[in-house]
PDB file as gemmi writes it, atoms N, CA and C in Angstrom:
CRYST1    1.000    1.000    1.000  90.00  90.00  90.00 P 1                      
ATOM      1  N   MET A   1     -68.256  -0.836-112.697  1.00  0.00           N  
ATOM      2  CA  MET A   1     -69.394  -1.718-112.557  1.00  0.00           C  
ATOM      3  C   MET A   1     -69.593  -2.478-113.861  1.00  0.00           C  
ATOM      4  N   LYS A   2     -69.833  -3.766-113.746  1.00  0.00           N  
ATOM      5  CA  LYS A   2     -70.100  -4.600-114.903  1.00  0.00           C  
ATOM      6  C   LYS A   2     -71.591  -4.501-115.224  1.00  0.00           C  
ATOM      7  N   THR A   3     -71.929  -4.186-116.455  1.00  0.00           N  
ATOM      8  CA  THR A   3     -73.332  -4.117-116.836  1.00  0.00           C  
ATOM      9  C   THR A   3     -73.629  -5.199-117.859  1.00  0.00           C  
ATOM     10  N   LEU A   4     -74.754  -5.818-117.696  1.00  0.00           N  
ATOM     11  CA  LEU A   4     -75.185  -6.860-118.612  1.00  0.00           C  
ATOM     12  C   LEU A   4     -76.428  -6.371-119.341  1.00  0.00           C  
ATOM     13  N   LYS A   5     -76.552  -6.748-120.586  1.00  0.00           N  
ATOM     14  CA  LYS A   5     -77.671  -6.275-121.403  1.00  0.00           C  
ATOM     15  C   LYS A   5     -78.997  -6.910-120.972  1.00  0.00           C  
ATOM     16  N   SER A   6     -78.970  -8.214-120.668  1.00  0.00           N  
ATOM     17  CA  SER A   6     -80.203  -8.896-120.299  1.00  0.00           C  
ATOM     18  C   SER A   6     -79.881 -10.148-119.507  1.00  0.00           C  
ATOM     19  N   LEU A   7     -80.914 -10.739-118.960  1.00  0.00           N  
ATOM     20  CA  LEU A   7     -80.737 -11.990-118.227  1.00  0.00           C  
ATOM     21  C   LEU A   7     -80.256 -13.098-119.152  1.00  0.00           C  
ATOM     22  N   GLY A   8     -80.585 -13.013-120.423  1.00  0.00           N  
ATOM     23  CA  GLY A   8     -80.176 -14.024-121.397  1.00  0.00           C  
ATOM     24  C   GLY A   8     -78.680 -14.016-121.677  1.00  0.00           C  
ATOM     25  N   SER A   9     -77.992 -12.927-121.334  1.00  0.00           N  
ATOM     26  CA  SER A   9     -76.565 -12.856-121.601  1.00  0.00           C  
ATOM     27  C   SER A   9     -75.715 -13.450-120.472  1.00  0.00           C  
ATOM     28  N   LEU A  10     -76.370 -13.956-119.425  1.00  0.00           N  
ATOM     29  CA  LEU A  10     -75.643 -14.565-118.313  1.00  0.00           C  
ATOM     30  C   LEU A  10     -75.245 -15.992-118.656  1.00  0.00           C  
ATOM     31  N   ASN A  11     -74.019 -16.364-118.280  1.00  0.00           N  
ATOM     32  CA  ASN A  11     -73.642 -17.763-118.453  1.00  0.00           C  
ATOM     33  C   ASN A  11     -74.048 -18.535-117.189  1.00  0.00           C  
ATOM     34  N   ALA A  12     -73.855 -19.851-117.204  1.00  0.00           N  
ATOM     35  CA  ALA A  12     -74.310 -20.698-116.101  1.00  0.00           C  
ATOM     36  C   ALA A  12     -73.606 -20.347-114.792  1.00  0.00           C  
ATOM     37  N   ALA A  13     -72.327 -20.055-114.842  1.00  0.00           N  
ATOM     38  CA  ALA A  13     -71.583 -19.718-113.627  1.00  0.00           C  
ATOM     39  C   ALA A  13     -72.085 -18.407-113.022  1.00  0.00           C  
ATOM     40  N   GLN A  14     -72.353 -17.416-113.868  1.00  0.00           N  
ATOM     41  CA  GLN A  14     -72.870 -16.138-113.377  1.00  0.00           C  
ATOM     42  C   GLN A  14     -74.263 -16.316-112.775  1.00  0.00           C  
ATOM     43  N   THR A  15     -75.098 -17.083-113.443  1.00  0.00           N  
ATOM     44  CA  THR A  15     -76.445 -17.338-112.934  1.00  0.00           C  
ATOM     45  C   THR A  15     -76.384 -18.017-111.579  1.00  0.00           C  
ATOM     46  N   ASP A  16     -75.551 -19.034-111.446  1.00  0.00           N  
ATOM     47  CA  ASP A  16     -75.414 -19.737-110.175  1.00  0.00           C  
ATOM     48  C   ASP A  16     -74.928 -18.803-109.074  1.00  0.00           C  
ATOM     49  N   ARG A  17     -73.975 -17.938-109.385  1.00  0.00           N  
ATOM     50  CA  ARG A  17     -73.443 -17.012-108.391  1.00  0.00           C  
ATOM     51  C   ARG A  17     -74.493 -15.995-107.959  1.00  0.00           C  
ATOM     52  N   ILE A  18     -75.277 -15.502-108.898  1.00  0.00           N  
ATOM     53  CA  ILE A  18     -76.336 -14.544-108.555  1.00  0.00           C  
ATOM     54  C   ILE A  18     -77.371 -15.198-107.655  1.00  0.00           C  
ATOM     55  N   ILE A  19     -77.762 -16.433-107.974  1.00  0.00           N  
ATOM     56  CA  ILE A  19     -78.728 -17.152-107.143  1.00  0.00           C  
ATOM     57  C   ILE A  19     -78.155 -17.361-105.744  1.00  0.00           C  
ATOM     58  N   GLN A  20     -76.895 -17.742-105.665  1.00  0.00           N  
ATOM     59  CA  GLN A  20     -76.247 -17.938-104.373  1.00  0.00           C  
ATOM     60  C   GLN A  20     -76.227 -16.633-103.572  1.00  0.00           C  
ATOM     61  N   MET A  21     -75.869 -15.536-104.217  1.00  0.00           N  
ATOM     62  CA  MET A  21     -75.823 -14.244-103.529  1.00  0.00           C  
ATOM     63  C   MET A  21     -77.217 -13.799-103.090  1.00  0.00           C  
ATOM     64  N   ALA A  22     -78.213 -14.017-103.942  1.00  0.00           N  
ATOM     65  CA  ALA A  22     -79.575 -13.607-103.609  1.00  0.00           C  
ATOM     66  C   ALA A  22     -80.129 -14.436-102.453  1.00  0.00           C  
ATOM     67  N   TRP A  23     -79.737 -15.692-102.373  1.00  0.00           N  
ATOM     68  CA  TRP A  23     -80.240 -16.576-101.324  1.00  0.00           C  
ATOM     69  C   TRP A  23     -79.633 -16.229 -99.966  1.00  0.00           C  
ATOM     70  N   GLU A  24     -78.412 -15.689 -99.949  1.00  0.00           N  
ATOM     71  CA  GLU A  24     -77.759 -15.321 -98.701  1.00  0.00           C  
ATOM     72  C   GLU A  24     -78.484 -14.137 -98.070  1.00  0.00           C  
ATOM     73  N   ASP A  25     -78.701 -14.205 -96.782  1.00  0.00           N  
ATOM     74  CA  ASP A  25     -79.443 -13.151 -96.096  1.00  0.00           C  
ATOM     75  C   ASP A  25     -78.683 -11.835 -96.034  1.00  0.00           C  
ATOM     76  N   ARG A  26     -77.382 -11.873 -95.918  1.00  0.00           N  
ATOM     77  CA  ARG A  26     -76.611 -10.651 -95.706  1.00  0.00           C  
ATOM     78  C   ARG A  26     -76.121  -9.992 -96.991  1.00  0.00           C  
ATOM     79  N   THR A  27     -76.268 -10.636 -98.125  1.00  0.00           N  
ATOM     80  CA  THR A  27     -75.844 -10.032 -99.393  1.00  0.00           C  
ATOM     81  C   THR A  27     -76.961  -9.131 -99.908  1.00  0.00           C  
ATOM     82  N   THR A  28     -76.645  -7.869-100.142  1.00  0.00           N  
ATOM     83  CA  THR A  28     -77.672  -6.914-100.558  1.00  0.00           C  
ATOM     84  C   THR A  28     -77.905  -6.979-102.070  1.00  0.00           C  
ATOM     85  N   PHE A  29     -79.056  -6.480-102.471  1.00  0.00           N  
ATOM     86  CA  PHE A  29     -79.333  -6.335-103.898  1.00  0.00           C  
ATOM     87  C   PHE A  29     -78.351  -5.343-104.521  1.00  0.00           C  
ATOM     88  N   ASP A  30     -77.886  -4.407-103.717  1.00  0.00           N  
ATOM     89  CA  ASP A  30     -76.903  -3.436-104.206  1.00  0.00           C  
ATOM     90  C   ASP A  30     -75.589  -4.120-104.575  1.00  0.00           C  
ATOM     91  N   ALA A  31     -75.208  -5.140-103.823  1.00  0.00           N  
ATOM     92  CA  ALA A  31     -73.984  -5.888-104.135  1.00  0.00           C  
ATOM     93  C   ALA A  31     -74.143  -6.630-105.460  1.00  0.00           C  
ATOM     94  N   ILE A  32     -75.316  -7.187-105.695  1.00  0.00           N  
ATOM     95  CA  ILE A  32     -75.588  -7.888-106.956  1.00  0.00           C  
ATOM     96  C   ILE A  32     -75.583  -6.889-108.109  1.00  0.00           C  
ATOM     97  N   ARG A  33     -76.167  -5.718-107.889  1.00  0.00           N  
ATOM     98  CA  ARG A  33     -76.173  -4.677-108.927  1.00  0.00           C  
ATOM     99  C   ARG A  33     -74.735  -4.245-109.246  1.00  0.00           C  
ATOM    100  N   GLU A  34     -73.921  -4.075-108.225  1.00  0.00           N  
ATOM    101  CA  GLU A  34     -72.538  -3.644-108.399  1.00  0.00           C  
ATOM    102  C   GLU A  34     -71.722  -4.664-109.196  1.00  0.00           C  
ATOM    103  N   GLN A  35     -71.921  -5.939-108.911  1.00  0.00           N  
ATOM    104  CA  GLN A  35     -71.107  -6.976-109.550  1.00  0.00           C  
ATOM    105  C   GLN A  35     -71.638  -7.432-110.899  1.00  0.00           C  
ATOM    106  N   PHE A  36     -72.965  -7.444-111.059  1.00  0.00           N  
ATOM    107  CA  PHE A  36     -73.548  -8.014-112.281  1.00  0.00           C  
ATOM    108  C   PHE A  36     -74.417  -7.045-113.069  1.00  0.00           C  
ATOM    109  N   GLY A  37     -74.711  -5.871-112.520  1.00  0.00           N  
ATOM    110  CA  GLY A  37     -75.512  -4.893-113.239  1.00  0.00           C  
ATOM    111  C   GLY A  37     -76.993  -5.222-113.306  1.00  0.00           C  
ATOM    112  N   LEU A  38     -77.482  -6.057-112.385  1.00  0.00           N  
ATOM    113  CA  LEU A  38     -78.893  -6.433-112.377  1.00  0.00           C  
ATOM    114  C   LEU A  38     -79.634  -5.667-111.295  1.00  0.00           C  
ATOM    115  N   GLU A  39     -80.761  -5.109-111.657  1.00  0.00           N  
ATOM    116  CA  GLU A  39     -81.619  -4.426-110.704  1.00  0.00           C  
ATOM    117  C   GLU A  39     -82.373  -5.467-109.875  1.00  0.00           C  
ATOM    118  N   PRO A  40     -82.916  -5.092-108.708  1.00  0.00           N  
ATOM    119  CA  PRO A  40     -83.647  -6.056-107.884  1.00  0.00           C  
ATOM    120  C   PRO A  40     -84.780  -6.770-108.634  1.00  0.00           C  
ATOM    121  N   GLY A  41     -85.497  -6.063-109.490  1.00  0.00           N  
ATOM    122  CA  GLY A  41     -86.572  -6.691-110.264  1.00  0.00           C  
ATOM    123  C   GLY A  41     -86.059  -7.769-111.203  1.00  0.00           C  
ATOM    124  N   GLU A  42     -84.876  -7.544-111.768  1.00  0.00           N  
ATOM    125  CA  GLU A  42     -84.277  -8.543-112.648  1.00  0.00           C  
ATOM    126  C   GLU A  42     -83.806  -9.762-111.856  1.00  0.00           C  
ATOM    127  N   VAL A  43     -83.322  -9.523-110.635  1.00  0.00           N  
ATOM    128  CA  VAL A  43     -82.919 -10.639-109.776  1.00  0.00           C  
ATOM    129  C   VAL A  43     -84.146 -11.476-109.421  1.00  0.00           C  
ATOM    130  N   ILE A  44     -85.250 -10.819-109.130  1.00  0.00           N  
ATOM    131  CA  ILE A  44     -86.493 -11.523-108.808  1.00  0.00           C  
ATOM    132  C   ILE A  44     -86.951 -12.361-110.006  1.00  0.00           C  
ATOM    133  N   LYS A  45     -86.893 -11.809-111.202  1.00  0.00           N  
ATOM    134  CA  LYS A  45     -87.266 -12.564-112.405  1.00  0.00           C  
ATOM    135  C   LYS A  45     -86.371 -13.781-112.585  1.00  0.00           C  
ATOM    136  N   LEU A  46     -85.073 -13.591-112.373  1.00  0.00           N  
ATOM    137  CA  LEU A  46     -84.126 -14.700-112.495  1.00  0.00           C  
ATOM    138  C   LEU A  46     -84.447 -15.790-111.472  1.00  0.00           C  
ATOM    139  N   MET A  47     -84.669 -15.394-110.238  1.00  0.00           N  
ATOM    140  CA  MET A  47     -84.982 -16.369-109.182  1.00  0.00           C  
ATOM    141  C   MET A  47     -86.286 -17.098-109.495  1.00  0.00           C  
ATOM    142  N   ARG A  48     -87.273 -16.377-109.996  1.00  0.00           N  
ATOM    143  CA  ARG A  48     -88.554 -17.007-110.330  1.00  0.00           C  
ATOM    144  C   ARG A  48     -88.386 -18.048-111.434  1.00  0.00           C  
ATOM    145  N   SER A  49     -87.532 -17.756-112.400  1.00  0.00           N  
ATOM    146  CA  SER A  49     -87.372 -18.670-113.531  1.00  0.00           C  
ATOM    147  C   SER A  49     -86.476 -19.870-113.214  1.00  0.00           C  
ATOM    148  N   LYS A  50     -85.570 -19.732-112.244  1.00  0.00           N  
ATOM    149  CA  LYS A  50     -84.606 -20.798-111.967  1.00  0.00           C  
ATOM    150  C   LYS A  50     -84.953 -21.663-110.760  1.00  0.00           C  
ATOM    151  N   LEU A  51     -85.737 -21.144-109.828  1.00  0.00           N  
ATOM    152  CA  LEU A  51     -86.076 -21.907-108.632  1.00  0.00           C  
ATOM    153  C   LEU A  51     -87.402 -22.633-108.798  1.00  0.00           C  
ATOM    154  N   LYS A  52     -87.587 -23.664-107.982  1.00  0.00           N  
ATOM    155  CA  LYS A  52     -88.882 -24.328-107.920  1.00  0.00           C  
ATOM    156  C   LYS A  52     -89.877 -23.333-107.329  1.00  0.00           C  
ATOM    157  N   PRO A  53     -91.165 -23.448-107.682  1.00  0.00           N  
ATOM    158  CA  PRO A  53     -92.140 -22.465-107.188  1.00  0.00           C  
ATOM    159  C   PRO A  53     -92.148 -22.308-105.664  1.00  0.00           C  
ATOM    160  N   ASN A  54     -92.076 -23.413-104.932  1.00  0.00           N  
ATOM    161  CA  ASN A  54     -92.102 -23.313-103.477  1.00  0.00           C  
ATOM    162  C   ASN A  54     -90.824 -22.665-102.943  1.00  0.00           C  
ATOM    163  N   SER A  55     -89.686 -22.972-103.538  1.00  0.00           N  
ATOM    164  CA  SER A  55     -88.426 -22.354-103.123  1.00  0.00           C  
ATOM    165  C   SER A  55     -88.459 -20.848-103.381  1.00  0.00           C  
ATOM    166  N   PHE A  56     -89.026 -20.459-104.524  1.00  0.00           N  
ATOM    167  CA  PHE A  56     -89.140 -19.034-104.836  1.00  0.00           C  
ATOM    168  C   PHE A  56     -90.023 -18.333-103.811  1.00  0.00           C  
ATOM    169  N   ARG A  57     -91.165 -18.929-103.453  1.00  0.00           N  
ATOM    170  CA  ARG A  57     -92.061 -18.327-102.458  1.00  0.00           C  
ATOM    171  C   ARG A  57     -91.357 -18.163-101.111  1.00  0.00           C  
ATOM    172  N   LEU A  58     -90.617 -19.188-100.687  1.00  0.00           N  
ATOM    173  CA  LEU A  58     -89.879 -19.096 -99.420  1.00  0.00           C  
ATOM    174  C   LEU A  58     -88.840 -17.984 -99.470  1.00  0.00           C  
ATOM    175  N   TRP A  59     -88.137 -17.881-100.583  1.00  0.00           N  
ATOM    176  CA  TRP A  59     -87.129 -16.836-100.736  1.00  0.00           C  
ATOM    177  C   TRP A  59     -87.773 -15.459-100.683  1.00  0.00           C  
ATOM    178  N   ARG A  60     -88.878 -15.272-101.391  1.00  0.00           N  
ATOM    179  CA  ARG A  60     -89.552 -13.970-101.415  1.00  0.00           C  
ATOM    180  C   ARG A  60     -90.063 -13.588-100.032  1.00  0.00           C  
ATOM    181  N   GLU A  61     -90.601 -14.567 -99.295  1.00  0.00           N  
ATOM    182  CA  GLU A  61     -91.065 -14.268 -97.947  1.00  0.00           C  
ATOM    183  C   GLU A  61     -89.925 -13.782 -97.069  1.00  0.00           C  
ATOM    184  N   ARG A  62     -88.739 -14.346 -97.268  1.00  0.00           N  
ATOM    185  CA  ARG A  62     -87.578 -13.944 -96.477  1.00  0.00           C  
ATOM    186  C   ARG A  62     -87.028 -12.597 -96.903  1.00  0.00           C  
ATOM    187  N   THR A  63     -87.117 -12.231 -98.165  1.00  0.00           N  
ATOM    188  CA  THR A  63     -86.480 -11.000 -98.637  1.00  0.00           C  
ATOM    189  C   THR A  63     -87.382  -9.774 -98.591  1.00  0.00           C  
ATOM    190  N   VAL A  64     -88.677  -9.948 -98.634  1.00  0.00           N  
ATOM    191  CA  VAL A  64     -89.583  -8.799 -98.652  1.00  0.00           C  
ATOM    192  C   VAL A  64     -89.462  -8.039 -97.339  1.00  0.00           C  
ATOM    193  N   GLY A  65     -89.059  -6.789 -97.431  1.00  0.00           N  
ATOM    194  CA  GLY A  65     -88.963  -5.928 -96.266  1.00  0.00           C  
ATOM    195  C   GLY A  65     -87.742  -6.161 -95.389  1.00  0.00           C  
ATOM    196  N   ARG A  66     -86.868  -7.071 -95.760  1.00  0.00           N  
ATOM    197  CA  ARG A  66     -85.684  -7.379 -94.943  1.00  0.00           C  
ATOM    198  C   ARG A  66     -84.666  -6.249 -95.086  1.00  0.00           C  
ATOM    199  N   LYS A  67     -84.258  -5.703 -93.966  1.00  0.00           N  
ATOM    200  CA  LYS A  67     -83.313  -4.583 -93.976  1.00  0.00           C  
ATOM    201  C   LYS A  67     -81.965  -4.988 -94.552  1.00  0.00           C  
ATOM    202  N   THR A  68     -81.539  -6.216 -94.309  1.00  0.00           N  
ATOM    203  CA  THR A  68     -80.208  -6.612 -94.754  1.00  0.00           C  
ATOM    204  C   THR A  68     -80.117  -6.793 -96.263  1.00  0.00           C  
ATOM    205  N   LYS A  69     -81.230  -6.907 -96.967  1.00  0.00           N  
ATOM    206  CA  LYS A  69     -81.187  -7.071 -98.416  1.00  0.00           C  
ATOM    207  C   LYS A  69     -81.142  -5.733 -99.141  1.00  0.00           C  
ATOM    208  N   HIS A  70     -81.341  -4.642 -98.418  1.00  0.00           N  
ATOM    209  CA  HIS A  70     -81.343  -3.312 -99.024  1.00  0.00           C  
ATOM    210  C   HIS A  70     -80.369  -2.426 -98.267  1.00  0.00           C  
ATOM    211  N   LEU A  71     -79.309  -2.028 -98.925  1.00  0.00           N  
ATOM    212  CA  LEU A  71     -78.245  -1.258 -98.288  1.00  0.00           C  
ATOM    213  C   LEU A  71     -78.760   0.037 -97.678  1.00  0.00           C  
ATOM    214  N   CYS A  72     -79.702   0.691 -98.334  1.00  0.00           N  
ATOM    215  CA  CYS A  72     -80.182   1.979 -97.829  1.00  0.00           C  
ATOM    216  C   CYS A  72     -81.005   1.823 -96.545  1.00  0.00           C  
ATOM    217  N   LYS A  73     -81.521   0.620 -96.263  1.00  0.00           N  
ATOM    218  CA  LYS A  73     -82.304   0.399 -95.054  1.00  0.00           C  
ATOM    219  C   LYS A  73     -81.438  -0.001 -93.866  1.00  0.00           C  
ATOM    220  N   ARG A  74     -80.173  -0.357 -94.126  1.00  0.00           N  
ATOM    221  CA  ARG A  74     -79.283  -0.750 -93.040  1.00  0.00           C  
ATOM    222  C   ARG A  74     -78.906   0.456 -92.209  1.00  0.00           C  
ATOM    223  N   GLY A  75     -78.643   0.214 -90.942  1.00  0.00           N  
ATOM    224  CA  GLY A  75     -78.226   1.283 -90.051  1.00  0.00           C  
ATOM    225  C   GLY A  75     -76.724   1.511 -90.075  1.00  0.00           C  
ATOM    226  N   PHE A  76     -76.012   0.780 -90.904  1.00  0.00           N  
ATOM    227  CA  PHE A  76     -74.568   0.905 -90.989  1.00  0.00           C  
ATOM    228  C   PHE A  76     -74.144   0.712 -92.433  1.00  0.00           C  
ATOM    229  N   THR A  77     -72.916   1.104 -92.743  1.00  0.00           N  
ATOM    230  CA  THR A  77     -72.423   0.940 -94.100  1.00  0.00           C  
ATOM    231  C   THR A  77     -71.430  -0.203 -94.151  1.00  0.00           C  
ATOM    232  N   VAL A  78     -71.362  -0.831 -95.296  1.00  0.00           N  
ATOM    233  CA  VAL A  78     -70.462  -1.952 -95.500  1.00  0.00           C  
ATOM    234  C   VAL A  78     -69.501  -1.567 -96.610  1.00  0.00           C  
ATOM    235  N   GLY A  79     -68.217  -1.719 -96.375  1.00  0.00           N  
ATOM    236  CA  GLY A  79     -67.227  -1.343 -97.365  1.00  0.00           C  
ATOM    237  C   GLY A  79     -66.953  -2.431 -98.387  1.00  0.00           C  
ATOM    238  N   ARG A  80     -67.270  -3.672 -98.055  1.00  0.00           N  
ATOM    239  CA  ARG A  80     -67.045  -4.772 -98.984  1.00  0.00           C  
ATOM    240  C   ARG A  80     -68.163  -5.788 -98.841  1.00  0.00           C  
ATOM    241  N   PHE A  81     -68.239  -6.710 -99.780  1.00  0.00           N  
ATOM    242  CA  PHE A  81     -69.369  -7.627 -99.821  1.00  0.00           C  
ATOM    243  C   PHE A  81     -69.034  -9.009 -99.279  1.00  0.00           C  
ATOM    244  N   ARG A  82     -67.871  -9.140 -98.632  1.00  0.00           N  
ATOM    245  CA  ARG A  82     -67.442 -10.432 -98.120  1.00  0.00           C  
ATOM    246  C   ARG A  82     -67.258 -10.373 -96.612  1.00  0.00           C  
ATOM    247  N   CYS A  83     -67.291 -11.535 -96.017  1.00  0.00           N  
ATOM    248  CA  CYS A  83     -66.999 -11.665 -94.594  1.00  0.00           C  
ATOM    249  C   CYS A  83     -65.529 -11.294 -94.368  1.00  0.00           C  
ATOM    250  N   PRO A  84     -65.206 -10.596 -93.306  1.00  0.00           N  
ATOM    251  CA  PRO A  84     -63.811 -10.223 -93.066  1.00  0.00           C  
ATOM    252  C   PRO A  84     -62.886 -11.429 -92.894  1.00  0.00           C  
ATOM    253  N   ASN A  85     -63.432 -12.575 -92.547  1.00  0.00           N  
ATOM    254  CA  ASN A  85     -62.626 -13.779 -92.364  1.00  0.00           C  
ATOM    255  C   ASN A  85     -62.301 -14.473 -93.674  1.00  0.00           C  
ATOM    256  N   GLN A  86     -62.959 -14.084 -94.775  1.00  0.00           N  
ATOM    257  CA  GLN A  86     -62.721 -14.689 -96.073  1.00  0.00           C  
ATOM    258  C   GLN A  86     -61.398 -14.243 -96.640  1.00  0.00           C  
ATOM    259  N   ARG A  87     -60.745 -15.141 -97.334  1.00  0.00           N  
ATOM    260  CA  ARG A  87     -59.500 -14.782 -98.002  1.00  0.00           C  
ATOM    261  C   ARG A  87     -59.816 -14.105 -99.327  1.00  0.00           C  
ATOM    262  N   GLY A  88     -58.900 -13.270 -99.766  1.00  0.00           N  
ATOM    263  CA  GLY A  88     -59.042 -12.697-101.106  1.00  0.00           C  
ATOM    264  C   GLY A  88     -59.417 -11.304-101.180  1.00  0.00           C  
TER     265      GLY A  88                                                      
END                                                                             
């Protein structure tokens, strides 16, 4: 697992990828933690600082309580973080 010391140590490409992953409905916070070492609270702080206020509110409304954003709430396990149709 890759661990990062703080949100300030992220480069622009990493920040963009985290925002993209957080915005996707099926990508869990656990996947973000596994790849970037950020806890859900840190992802929320990042999203709050990088998104427009209204975009952040819409995102939070979609993620609060959503089973697909939390691996432990899902009724099934996922072995990888990508669509099976994706290459790589």
